[in-house]
C-alpha positions as CSV (number, residue, x, y, z in Angstrom):
1,M,0.0,0.0,0.0
2,T,1.4,3.4,-1.0
3,L,2.3,5.8,1.8
4,Y,0.8,9.1,0.7
5,L,2.7,12.3,1.7
6,D,1.5,14.6,-1.1
7,H,-1.6,16.3,0.5
8,N,-0.7,19.7,-0.9
9,S,-1.3,18.3,-4.3
10,T,-4.5,16.5,-3.5
11,T,-5.9,15.3,-0.2
12,P,-7.8,11.9,-0.6
13,M,-11.6,12.4,-0.3
14,L,-12.9,12.0,3.2
15,P,-15.1,8.9,3.5
16,V,-18.1,10.9,4.8
17,V,-17.7,13.2,1.8
18,R,-17.5,10.3,-0.6
19,E,-20.6,8.8,0.9
20,R,-22.5,12.1,0.5
21,L,-21.4,12.4,-3.1
22,L,-22.3,8.9,-4.0
23,E,-25.7,9.3,-2.3
24,L,-26.5,12.4,-4.4
25,L,-25.2,10.9,-7.6
26,A,-27.7,8.0,-7.2
27,Q,-30.6,10.5,-7.1
28,D,-32.5,11.7,-10.1
29,L,-31.4,15.3,-10.1
30,G,-32.2,17.6,-12.9
31,N,-30.7,20.7,-14.3
32,P,-30.5,23.3,-11.4
33,S,-31.9,25.9,-13.8
34,S,-35.0,23.9,-14.6
35,V,-38.3,24.7,-12.8
36,H,-39.6,21.1,-12.5
37,T,-39.2,19.1,-9.3
38,S,-35.9,17.4,-10.0
39,G,-34.4,20.7,-11.1
40,R,-35.7,22.5,-8.0
41,R,-34.1,19.7,-5.8
42,A,-30.8,20.3,-7.5
43,R,-31.1,24.0,-7.0
44,A,-31.9,23.5,-3.3
45,L,-28.7,21.5,-2.9
46,I,-26.7,24.3,-4.4
47,D,-28.4,26.9,-2.3
48,D,-27.7,24.8,0.8
49,A,-24.1,24.3,-0.2
50,R,-23.5,28.0,-0.7
51,A,-25.0,28.7,2.7
52,Q,-22.8,26.0,4.3
53,V,-19.6,27.4,2.7
54,A,-20.5,31.0,3.6
55,A,-21.1,30.0,7.2
56,A,-17.7,28.2,7.3
57,L,-15.9,31.2,5.8
58,E,-17.9,33.8,7.8
59,V,-18.9,35.8,4.7
60,P,-22.4,36.6,3.3
61,E,-23.9,33.9,1.0
62,E,-23.9,36.3,-2.0
63,W,-20.1,36.5,-1.8
64,V,-19.7,32.8,-2.7
65,L,-19.4,31.6,-6.3
66,F,-18.7,28.0,-7.3
67,T,-16.0,27.3,-10.0
68,S,-14.3,24.2,-11.4
69,G,-11.3,24.7,-9.1
70,G,-8.7,27.0,-7.6
71,T,-7.1,27.7,-11.0
72,E,-10.4,29.0,-12.5
73,A,-11.0,31.0,-9.3
74,N,-7.6,32.6,-9.6
75,N,-8.1,33.4,-13.2
76,A,-11.5,34.9,-12.5
77,A,-10.1,37.1,-9.8
78,L,-7.2,38.6,-11.8
79,Q,-8.8,38.8,-15.2
80,G,-12.1,39.9,-13.8
81,A,-10.6,42.6,-11.7
82,V,-8.7,44.0,-14.7
83,L,-11.8,43.8,-16.9
84,G,-13.9,45.6,-14.3
85,A,-11.3,48.2,-13.5
86,P,-11.8,51.9,-14.3
87,S,-10.0,53.1,-17.3
88,G,-6.3,53.7,-16.7
89,E,-6.2,51.7,-13.5
90,A,-5.7,48.2,-14.7
91,G,-2.2,47.2,-13.4
92,L,-1.4,44.2,-11.2
93,V,0.9,43.4,-8.4
94,V,1.5,39.7,-7.5
95,S,4.1,38.1,-5.4
96,A,7.1,36.3,-7.0
97,G,6.1,33.1,-5.1
98,E,2.6,32.8,-6.4
99,H,1.1,29.7,-7.8
100,A,1.3,29.3,-11.6
101,S,-2.5,29.9,-11.9
102,V,-1.8,33.5,-10.7
103,L,1.5,34.1,-12.3
104,E,0.5,32.9,-15.8
105,P,-2.7,34.9,-16.0
106,A,-0.8,38.0,-14.7
107,R,1.8,37.6,-17.4
108,A,-0.9,37.1,-20.1
109,L,-2.5,40.3,-19.0
110,Q,0.9,42.0,-19.1
111,A,1.3,40.8,-22.7
112,R,-2.0,42.6,-23.4
113,G,-0.6,45.9,-22.1
114,H,-1.4,45.8,-18.4
115,A,1.4,46.8,-16.1
116,L,2.7,44.0,-13.9
117,A,4.9,44.2,-10.9
118,L,6.3,41.3,-8.9
119,A,6.5,41.8,-5.1
120,P,9.6,39.9,-3.8
121,I,9.7,37.2,-1.2
122,D,12.5,36.7,1.3
123,S,14.8,33.7,1.8
124,S,12.0,31.9,3.8
125,G,9.4,32.4,1.1
126,V,7.6,35.2,3.1
127,L,6.2,38.2,1.2
128,E,8.3,41.3,1.7
129,L,5.6,43.5,3.1
130,D,7.0,47.0,2.7
131,R,7.8,46.5,-1.0
132,A,4.5,44.9,-1.7
133,L,2.7,47.9,-0.2
134,E,4.9,50.3,-2.1
135,L,3.9,48.6,-5.4
136,A,0.3,48.4,-4.4
137,G,0.2,52.1,-3.8
138,N,0.8,52.9,-7.5
139,P,-2.3,54.7,-8.8
140,A,-2.2,52.4,-11.9
141,C,-2.6,49.3,-9.8
142,C,-6.2,47.9,-9.7
143,V,-5.5,44.6,-7.9
144,I,-2.8,43.0,-5.7
145,S,-2.7,39.2,-5.4
146,S,-1.1,37.5,-2.4
147,L,-0.6,33.8,-1.8
148,M,-1.7,33.2,1.8
149,A,0.1,29.9,2.2
150,N,2.8,28.9,-0.2
151,N,2.1,25.5,-1.7
152,E,5.8,24.5,-1.9
153,V,7.6,25.7,1.2
154,G,4.6,26.4,3.4
155,S,5.4,30.0,4.3
156,L,2.4,32.2,5.3
157,A,1.9,35.8,4.2
158,P,1.6,38.5,6.9
159,M,-2.2,38.8,6.4
160,A,-3.0,41.2,9.3
161,E,-0.1,43.5,8.5
162,L,-0.9,43.5,4.8
163,S,-4.6,44.3,5.6
164,E,-3.5,47.2,7.7
165,G,-1.0,48.5,5.2
166,L,-3.5,48.3,2.3
167,A,-6.2,50.1,4.4
168,A,-3.7,52.9,5.0
169,L,-3.5,53.5,1.3
170,G,-6.9,55.0,1.5
171,K,-8.3,55.9,-2.0
172,R,-5.2,54.5,-3.6
173,R,-6.0,51.0,-2.2
174,P,-6.4,48.4,-5.0
175,L,-8.6,45.3,-4.8
176,W,-7.0,42.6,-2.7
177,H,-7.1,39.0,-4.0
178,V,-6.0,36.2,-1.7
179,D,-5.1,32.7,-3.0
180,G,-6.1,30.7,0.0
181,V,-6.1,27.2,-1.6
182,Q,-3.5,25.8,0.8
183,A,-4.7,27.8,3.8
184,L,-8.3,26.7,4.2
185,G,-8.7,24.3,7.1
186,R,-5.0,24.6,8.1
187,V,-4.7,28.1,9.4
188,P,-7.2,30.8,10.6
189,L,-9.0,32.7,7.9
190,E,-10.6,36.2,8.5
191,L,-11.6,37.3,5.1
192,A,-14.2,39.9,6.1
193,A,-12.1,41.2,9.0
194,W,-9.0,41.6,6.8
195,G,-11.0,43.4,4.1
196,V,-10.2,40.8,1.4
197,D,-12.1,41.6,-1.8
198,L,-11.5,38.4,-3.8
199,A,-10.4,34.9,-2.6
200,S,-9.8,31.5,-4.1
201,F,-10.1,28.0,-2.7
202,S,-10.2,24.4,-3.9
203,A,-12.2,21.5,-2.4
204,H,-9.8,18.7,-3.3
205,K,-7.1,20.2,-1.1
206,L,-9.2,19.5,2.0
207,G,-10.8,16.1,1.4
208,G,-13.5,17.3,-1.1
209,P,-14.1,16.2,-4.7
210,L,-12.0,17.2,-7.6
211,G,-13.4,19.8,-9.9
212,V,-14.9,22.2,-7.4
213,G,-13.4,25.6,-6.5
214,L,-14.7,28.5,-4.5
215,F,-14.4,32.1,-5.6
216,V,-15.3,34.6,-2.9
217,R,-16.1,38.1,-4.1
218,N,-17.3,41.2,-2.2
219,P,-20.0,42.5,-4.6
220,R,-18.8,46.0,-4.0
221,A,-15.5,45.2,-5.7
222,P,-15.4,46.3,-9.4
223,W,-15.2,43.1,-11.3
224,A,-16.4,41.5,-14.5
225,P,-17.2,37.8,-15.1
226,L,-15.3,35.7,-17.6
227,A,-17.8,33.0,-18.4
228,L,-21.0,34.3,-20.0
229,G,-24.0,32.7,-21.5
230,G,-26.3,31.3,-18.8
231,G,-26.6,33.6,-15.8
232,Q,-25.7,30.9,-13.3
233,E,-23.9,31.9,-10.0
234,G,-25.7,35.2,-10.0
235,G,-24.3,36.0,-13.4
236,G,-20.8,35.5,-12.1
237,R,-20.0,32.2,-13.8
238,A,-22.2,30.8,-16.5
239,G,-22.5,27.0,-16.9
240,T,-24.7,24.2,-15.5
241,E,-23.6,23.5,-11.9
242,N,-22.7,20.0,-10.7
243,A,-25.0,19.9,-7.7
244,P,-23.8,16.7,-6.1
245,A,-20.2,17.7,-6.2
246,L,-20.9,21.2,-4.8
247,A,-22.9,19.7,-1.9
248,A,-20.0,17.3,-1.2
249,A,-17.5,20.0,-1.4
250,A,-19.5,22.2,1.0
251,L,-19.4,19.4,3.5
252,A,-15.6,19.1,3.2
253,V,-15.2,22.8,3.7
254,E,-17.4,22.7,6.8
255,L,-15.5,19.8,8.3
256,A,-12.1,21.3,7.5
257,V,-12.9,24.6,9.2
258,A,-14.5,22.8,12.2
259,H,-11.5,20.5,12.7
260,R,-8.7,23.1,11.9
261,E,-7.1,23.3,15.3
262,A,-7.0,19.5,15.7
263,Y,-5.6,19.2,12.2
264,A,-2.9,21.7,12.8
265,S,-1.8,20.1,16.1
266,H,-1.7,16.6,14.6
267,T,0.1,17.5,11.4
268,R,2.6,19.8,13.1
269,A,3.7,16.9,15.4
270,L,4.0,14.6,12.4
271,V,6.2,17.0,10.4
272,S,8.4,17.7,13.5
273,S,8.9,14.0,14.0
274,L,9.8,13.4,10.4
275,W,12.2,16.4,10.3
276,Q,14.0,15.2,13.4
277,R,14.6,11.8,11.8
278,L,15.8,13.2,8.5
279,D,18.0,15.9,10.1
280,R,19.6,13.2,12.3
281,D,20.4,10.8,9.5
282,L,20.9,12.9,6.4
283,D,22.5,16.1,5.3
284,V,19.4,18.0,4.3
285,I,18.3,21.6,4.5
286,L,14.9,22.8,5.7
287,L,13.3,25.3,3.5
288,G,10.8,28.0,4.6
289,P,10.3,29.4,8.1
290,P,11.5,27.3,11.1
291,L,9.2,24.5,12.2
292,G,6.6,25.7,14.6
293,H,6.9,29.3,13.4
294,P,3.6,31.1,13.2
295,A,4.4,32.0,9.6
296,R,4.4,28.3,8.5
297,L,1.8,25.8,7.4
298,P,1.7,23.0,10.0
299,N,1.6,20.1,7.5
300,T,4.3,21.0,5.0
301,L,8.0,20.0,4.9
302,Q,10.1,21.2,1.9
303,L,13.7,19.9,1.9
304,L,16.8,20.7,-0.1
305,L,19.1,17.8,-0.9
306,P,22.2,19.3,-2.6
307,G,23.6,17.2,-5.4
308,L,20.5,15.0,-5.7
309,S,17.8,15.4,-8.4
310,G,14.4,16.0,-6.9
311,E,12.7,14.4,-9.9
312,A,14.8,11.3,-9.7
313,L,14.2,11.0,-6.0
314,V,10.4,11.3,-6.3
315,A,10.4,8.6,-9.0
316,R,12.5,6.3,-6.8
317,L,10.4,6.9,-3.8
318,D,7.3,6.0,-5.8
319,L,8.9,2.7,-6.6
320,E,9.5,2.2,-2.9
321,G,5.9,2.9,-2.0
322,L,6.1,6.6,-0.9
323,A,4.2,9.3,-2.8
324,A,5.9,12.7,-2.6
325,S,6.6,15.6,-5.0
326,V,9.1,18.3,-5.9
327,G,6.6,21.1,-5.6
328,S,3.4,22.1,-7.3
329,A,1.6,19.2,-9.0
330,C,0.3,21.7,-11.6
331,S,3.8,22.1,-13.0
332,S,5.5,18.9,-12.1
333,G,6.8,16.6,-14.9
334,A,8.4,19.6,-16.6
335,A,11.8,19.1,-14.8
336,L,12.0,22.9,-14.4
337,A,13.7,24.6,-11.5
338,S,11.1,25.8,-8.9
339,H,10.3,29.5,-9.5
340,V,9.5,29.8,-5.8
341,L,12.9,28.6,-4.7
342,L,14.6,30.8,-7.3
343,A,12.7,33.8,-5.9
344,M,13.9,32.8,-2.5
345,G,17.5,33.1,-3.7
346,A,18.3,29.5,-4.6
347,T,20.5,28.6,-7.6
348,K,18.9,26.6,-10.4
349,D,20.8,23.5,-9.3
350,Q,19.5,23.9,-5.8
351,A,16.0,24.5,-7.0
352,R,16.1,21.2,-8.8
353,S,17.2,19.4,-5.7
354,S,14.1,19.8,-3.5
355,L,11.6,17.4,-2.1
356,R,8.1,18.4,-0.7
357,L,6.4,16.2,1.9
358,S,2.9,17.1,3.0
359,V,0.9,15.2,5.5
360,G,-2.8,15.2,6.3
361,A,-5.3,14.3,9.0
362,A,-5.3,10.6,8.1
363,T,-1.5,10.4,8.3
364,S,-0.4,8.4,11.3
365,H,2.8,8.4,13.4
366,Q,3.4,4.9,12.1
367,D,3.3,6.3,8.6
368,I,5.9,8.9,9.5
369,H,8.2,6.2,11.0
370,R,7.9,4.2,7.8
371,A,8.4,7.2,5.7
372,G,11.6,8.1,7.5
373,D,12.9,4.6,6.9
374,I,12.1,4.8,3.2
375,L,13.5,8.3,2.7
376,V,16.8,7.6,4.5
377,A,17.4,4.3,2.6
378,T,16.4,5.8,-0.8
379,V,18.6,8.9,-0.4
380,V,21.5,6.9,0.7
381,A,21.1,4.5,-2.3
382,L,20.9,7.4,-4.7
383,G,24.1,9.1,-3.4
384,P,24.6,12.5,-1.9
385,P,23.7,14.1,0.4
386,A,25.8,11.8,2.6
387,V,24.6,10.2,5.8
388,H,26.1,11.7,8.9
389,E,29.0,9.7,10.4
């Protein structure tokens, strides 16, 4: 049986969520836009799911739009903000450590003539606050996008300080988009209190079904939809909704938020135990903030193994029954140096020598012990870094 330590890519669906999804798929649900009984039943499921998500995120129901995933939600946030911006105010600021689903739309908009500025991150992967606020204060900036929790190294953005700094800009304050895909259910979220205008989440990162994303938008924020043609999601995202999947996703969100503190405590202990074993037996470097630091995700361990190919290690670990990754699953397989590690100051060779291990609520201490054995044996077999004498 494969030992799964790649929860930042996808967390296996929770059994109770799977049961809910299968239960609803077995029902004769119609098109949620239809007025007959089966259509109304599907619409009621979606309405209930929206209310469930809104309650978990502590935002009004009308702020919640369902999408096909975090990538679509990020695209909707950036491109929609630019489309809806007043003339002459359509520039963007994004951090250098953003997920590709933010960076690539931002660069595509830049190619169309919209100004783009990259806010730097420090050697731990944390957003450099002063520079980000300086860039956001440019009158031409209509939206700043910040990654709340880095999917590779697990660093957290200084949300409260960023909120305060953006508010201090007054009339020059741009829209604020937060990519919270890796944060939901793992660290506290205060979207309304922080004054976040746009936010993105993904159900499959927290035990929900694949293919469901959440786009949270304050209706007061200037914004234009990308998908037109049906009027669904209050006109914010046209297309027939997948009612069973949305209902299952809402359950996953509710459970993730309700169990967040227990999740954080459990996964933090697992990561600490695994790091202690690897640090004792191998020459490895911990990336991101120190373990236990408040600016770090509890479940994520990104390592640098100098002289060793991360891609080769992941392939060998898979053969040994351990699932891990070198970074974002959305860009893996390309054998490219991690743009996050490069932005943190790593060389290209170093950025190709990383390994990401991410645990979940179902990961056990026995799993961690077994993972440590596999990792040490595999790294030794592949060569450097050398085992301590």
